[in-house]
C-alpha positions in Angstrom: -37.6 -20.0 35.6 -33.8 -20.2 34.6 -32.6 -22.3 31.8 -31.7 -25.6 33.7 -35.7 -25.8 35.2 -37.1 -25.2 32.0 -34.6 -27.3 30.4 -35.8 -30.2 33.5 -39.7 -29.4 33.1 -39.5 -30.0 29.0 -37.6 -33.4 29.5 -39.8 -34.9 32.2 -42.9 -33.6 29.6 -41.1 -35.3 26.8 -40.8 -38.2 28.9 -44.5 -38.8 30.0 -46.1 -38.5 26.8 -44.0 -40.6 25.3 -44.9 -43.4 28.1 -48.4 -42.6 26.8 -47.6 -42.4 23.0 -45.9 -46.3 23.2 -47.9 -49.0 22.9 -48.3 -50.8 26.7 -45.7 -53.4 27.3 -48.1 -56.1 27.9 -50.2 -55.2 24.4 -49.2 -58.8 22.2 -46.9 -59.1 21.5 -44.9 -58.5 24.2 -41.4 -58.7 23.4 -41.5 -56.3 20.9 -43.3 -53.3 23.1 -41.1 -54.3 25.7 -38.0 -53.5 23.4 -39.5 -50.2 22.2 -40.0 -49.7 25.8 -36.4 -50.5 27.0 -34.8 -48.1 24.6 -37.1 -45.2 24.3 -37.3 -45.5 28.5 -33.5 -45.2 28.7 -33.6 -41.7 29.0 -30.8 -39.5 26.9 -30.9 -35.7 26.7 -34.2 -35.9 24.3 -32.5 -32.7 22.5 -35.0 -33.1 19.5 -37.7 -32.8 21.1 -36.2 -30.4 23.1 -35.7 -28.0 19.6 -39.2 -28.8 18.6 -40.7 -27.1 21.7 -37.9 -24.2 21.7 -38.3 -23.3 18.2 -41.8 -23.4 18.7 -41.9 -20.8 21.2 -40.1 -18.4 19.1 -43.3 -17.3 17.9 -45.7 -19.6 20.0 -48.8 -20.0 18.4 -52.0 -22.3 19.6 -50.9 -25.6 18.0 -49.6 -28.2 20.7 -45.7 -29.0 19.4 -45.3 -31.8 22.0 -46.6 -34.5 19.3 -44.0 -32.8 16.9 -41.5 -33.5 20.0 -42.5 -37.4 19.7 -42.1 -37.9 16.4 -39.4 -36.9 16.1 -37.5 -38.7 19.3 -39.3 -42.3 17.7 -37.4 -41.6 14.4 -34.4 -40.8 16.4 -34.4 -44.1 18.7 -35.3 -46.2 15.7 -32.1 -45.0 14.1 -30.0 -45.4 17.5 -31.4 -49.1 18.1 -30.4 -49.9 14.1 -27.1 -48.1 14.3 -25.9 -50.0 17.8 -27.1 -53.6 15.7 -23.6 -55.8 15.0 -24.0 -55.2 11.2 -23.6 -51.6 11.5 -22.0 -49.8 14.8 -21.6 -53.0 17.2 -22.3 -50.9 20.4 -23.1 -52.3 23.5 -24.4 -49.8 25.5 -26.7 -46.7 24.9 -27.5 -44.2 27.1 -26.2 -46.0 30.0 -28.0 -49.0 29.7 -28.2 -52.4 27.0 -28.1 -51.7 23.6 -31.6 -53.0 22.5 -30.1 -55.8 21.1 -28.1 -57.0 23.8 -31.1 -56.3 26.5 -33.1 -58.4 23.8 -32.0 -59.9 20.7 -30.9 -58.8 17.0 -34.0 -59.6 15.5 -36.2 -58.1 18.0 -33.7 -55.0 17.8 -34.8 -54.8 14.3 -38.2 -54.7 14.9 -38.4 -52.5 17.8 -36.6 -50.2 15.6 -39.3 -50.1 12.4 -42.2 -50.3 14.4 -40.8 -47.1 15.6 -40.4 -45.4 12.4 -44.7 -45.3 11.3 -45.4 -44.5 15.0 -43.9 -41.6 14.3 -46.0 -40.6 11.5 -49.0 -42.3 12.6 -48.6 -39.3 15.9 -48.0 -36.8 13.2 -51.1 -37.5 11.2 -53.6 -38.6 14.2 -52.6 -35.3 16.2 -52.9 -32.8 13.6 -55.6 -34.2 11.5 -57.9 -31.0 12.1 -54.8 -28.5 9.7 -54.3 -31.3 7.2 -51.5 -28.8 5.3 -49.8 -28.7 8.8 -50.1 -32.3 9.3 -48.6 -32.8 5.7 -46.0 -30.2 6.0 -44.6 -31.8 9.1 -44.9 -35.2 7.7 -42.9 -33.9 4.9 -40.1 -32.6 7.0 -39.8 -35.7 8.8 -40.2 -38.2 6.0 -37.7 -36.5 4.0 -34.9 -36.3 6.8 -35.1 -39.5 7.7 -34.9 -40.9 4.4 -31.9 -41.9 2.0 -30.7 -38.5 1.0 -30.5 -37.4 5.0 -30.3 -39.7 7.5 -30.0 -43.0 6.4 -27.7 -41.7 3.5 -25.3 -40.6 6.4 -25.2 -43.2 7.3 -24.5 -45.2 4.6 -21.8 -43.1 3.9 -20.7 -43.7 7.5 -20.0 -47.3 7.5 -18.8 -47.1 3.6 -15.6 -44.9 5.2 -14.8 -47.2 7.6 -11.2 -47.7 7.5 -10.5 -45.2 4.8 -8.0 -42.0 4.3 -10.0 -39.0 6.1 -11.6 -36.6 3.4 -12.9 -33.7 4.6 -15.9 -33.6 2.2 -16.8 -37.1 3.1 -16.6 -36.2 6.2 -19.1 -33.0 6.4 -21.6 -35.3 3.9 -21.9 -38.3 6.8 -22.2 -35.1 9.3 -24.7 -33.1 7.4 -26.8 -36.1 7.3 -27.1 -38.4 9.5 -26.5 -35.8 12.9 -26.9 -32.5 11.7 -30.5 -33.2 9.1 -32.3 -34.4 12.3 -31.2 -31.0 14.5 -32.2 -29.2 11.7 -35.8 -30.9 10.8 -36.5 -30.4 15.0 -36.3 -27.3 14.2 -38.1 -26.3 11.1 -40.8 -28.6 12.5 -41.2 -26.9 15.9 -41.0 -23.1 14.1 -43.9 -24.3 11.2 -46.4 -24.8 14.1 -45.9 -21.1 15.4 -47.4 -18.0 14.1 -44.8 -17.1 11.9 -44.7 -20.9 10.9 -45.1 -19.9 6.7 -42.3 -17.2 6.6 -40.1 -19.0 4.5 -37.4 -16.8 4.7 -37.3 -17.5 8.6 -37.8 -20.9 7.6 -34.9 -20.8 6.0 -32.8 -19.3 8.9 -34.0 -21.5 11.3 -32.8 -24.7 9.1 -29.6 -22.8 9.1 -30.0 -22.7 12.9 -30.7 -26.1 13.0 -27.7 -27.2 10.4 -24.8 -25.1 12.2 -26.4 -26.3 15.8 -25.9 -30.3 14.1 -22.3 -29.6 12.9 -20.9 -28.1 16.5 -22.8 -31.0 18.0 -21.2 -33.7 16.5 -17.9 -32.1 16.3 -18.6 -32.1 20.2 -19.4 -35.6 20.2 -16.2 -36.3 18.0 -14.5 -34.6 20.9 -16.4 -36.0 24.2 -15.5 -40.1 22.2 -11.4 -39.6 23.2 -12.5 -37.2 26.0 -15.0 -39.3 27.8 -15.1 -42.9 29.6 -17.7 -45.1 28.7 -19.7 -44.0 32.1 -19.4 -40.7 31.7 -21.0 -40.6 28.5 -23.8 -43.7 28.5 -22.5 -45.3 25.8 -18.9 -47.4 24.1 -15.8 -44.8 24.8 -12.9 -44.8 22.0 -15.1 -46.5 19.7 -14.6 -44.2 16.4 -11.2 -44.9 16.9 -11.7 -48.3 17.0 -14.2 -49.0 14.6 -12.1 -47.1 12.0 -14.5 -44.3 12.0 -13.7 -40.9 10.2 -13.9 -38.7 12.8 -12.8 -34.4 13.1 -10.4 -36.0 16.0 -9.0 -38.2 13.3 -8.4 -35.8 10.7 -7.9 -32.4 12.0 -6.6 -33.0 15.6 -8.6 -32.1 19.2 -7.7 -28.7 19.3 -9.0 -27.9 15.7 -12.6 -30.0 16.4 -12.7 -27.9 19.3 -12.2 -24.9 17.4 -14.8 -26.2 14.8 -17.5 -26.6 17.6 -17.2 -23.4 18.8 -17.5 -21.7 15.0 -20.4 -24.0 14.1 -22.2 -22.8 17.4 -21.4 -19.4 16.9 -22.8 -19.4 13.2 -26.1 -20.9 14.8 -26.1 -18.2 17.1 -25.8 -15.2 14.6 -28.4 -17.0 12.5 -30.8 -17.5 15.3 -30.9 -13.8 15.9 -31.6 -13.2 12.3 -34.9 -14.8 13.1 -36.0 -12.4 15.7 -38.6 -13.4 18.2 -38.5 -14.9 21.5 -34.8 -16.7 21.6 -33.6 -16.6 25.2 -33.9 -20.3 26.1 -32.8 -21.3 22.4 -29.9 -19.3 22.9 -28.8 -21.2 25.5 -29.5 -24.5 24.6 -26.7 -23.9 22.0 -24.5 -22.9 24.4 -24.9 -25.1 27.0 -24.5 -28.3 24.1 -21.1 -26.3 23.4 -20.0 -27.2 26.9 -21.7 -30.5 27.6 -19.8 -33.6 29.2 -22.0 -36.4 27.2 
């Protein structure tokens, strides 16, 4: 099975399992559950859950990594719903469809995002209850990543920095926390479930892979915002510049942003070599992400 075939199979698996994990659309209050499903079923690359599965495959054990993959996608989708709100990025499109507040209304979108957060931890606690230490470790990784010092903190700093003079230190903080932290957590959670998951040195290495990969991902995102159309991206193009956001494009220009993406990708690949194990799919995924068009 080649890389693209395996990627498609895993994406379809995640989509199927997410549909099962979400509350039924007919369950009261229907509008809330429809909104949750609207944003979750809008598609997307499912990058973070795929990274959970890929990291688990490095030293595969007998533990099912899919529930952890679903949990991290719940947190990711909640963050997208809230990021798109008029009070934040005010985006009309997400994953090629109307963003949640456009498809429903702002209050429903806020609550849909709110509901996806506890669902993530419900999935983790119930799915890994037979191994309390594992459940606690996974919950801890995701909770810390989603909190004020990482995901939410990165979003706060991103909003505070709109319209400001580009600053490399601040931009690095935003990207490390708003973007890279969740990618790092995806790899850590998947790796923790493998047979080598309690090797602290290798856990640290896989975290380095995730950090570098996340920074590369954001540099590519900055490039795509100025080189692709809204139709190609599935979200509003040129939004960063119009919102006065600080990006690698505004700070260093397109050529340097491309070099940065390549450098961070290479750093991720180098750290992955030190991890050992079966890393073929993850290596190919890192290279695929560098060349993506959306």
